[in-house]
C-alpha positions in Angstrom: 0.2 -0.1 0.0 1.8 3.4 -0.8 0.1 7.2 0.4 -1.0 9.3 -2.6 -2.0 13.5 -1.8 -4.2 14.8 -4.1 -6.8 17.6 -4.1 -10.6 17.5 -3.0 -12.5 18.8 -6.7 -14.9 20.5 -4.3 -13.1 22.2 -1.4 -10.1 21.7 -3.1 -7.9 21.0 0.5 -5.1 18.0 0.3 -6.1 14.9 0.8 -4.4 11.9 0.8 -5.6 8.1 0.4 -4.0 4.0 0.8 -4.1 2.9 -2.9 -2.9 -0.9 -3.3 0.4 -0.4 -6.2 0.0 -4.5 -7.2 -3.6 -3.6 -9.3 -2.8 -1.3 -12.0 -6.9 0.0 -12.7 -7.9 0.8 -10.1 -11.8 2.5 -9.4 -13.7 3.8 -5.9 -15.4 6.9 -4.5 -14.9 8.0 -1.4 -16.2 10.9 0.5 -13.8 14.1 1.1 -12.5 13.3 5.0 -12.6 17.6 4.8 -15.9 18.3 2.7 -17.3 14.9 2.7 -18.8 15.5 -1.1 -18.9 12.0 -2.7 -15.4 12.0 -4.9 -14.3 9.4 -8.3 -10.7 8.5 -7.6 -9.2 6.3 -10.6 -5.8 5.3 -10.0 -3.2 3.8 -12.3 -0.4 1.9 -11.8 2.5 0.3 -13.9 4.8 -2.0 -12.9 3.5 -0.6 -9.3 4.4 2.5 -10.0 1.5 5.2 -9.5 1.4 6.9 -13.7 -1.9 8.3 -13.3 -4.6 9.6 -11.0 -8.0 10.9 -12.6 -10.5 12.6 -9.7 -13.7 13.0 -10.6 -16.7 14.7 -8.5 -19.2 13.0 -9.2 -22.7 14.8 -9.3 -25.4 15.2 -6.8 
């Protein structure tokens, strides 16, 4: 598990999340730790290295 930091697309605060680098493509829906809005998170790994991170707000 690796910790990565990113900005919430709603409140722009920096938050962190643990990702499993052994899984190449992942999708998570998590609430922001600060503003509690739902965020879709898509980390992309290659050879256990983070090569992309897509962060999307979810329309309510």
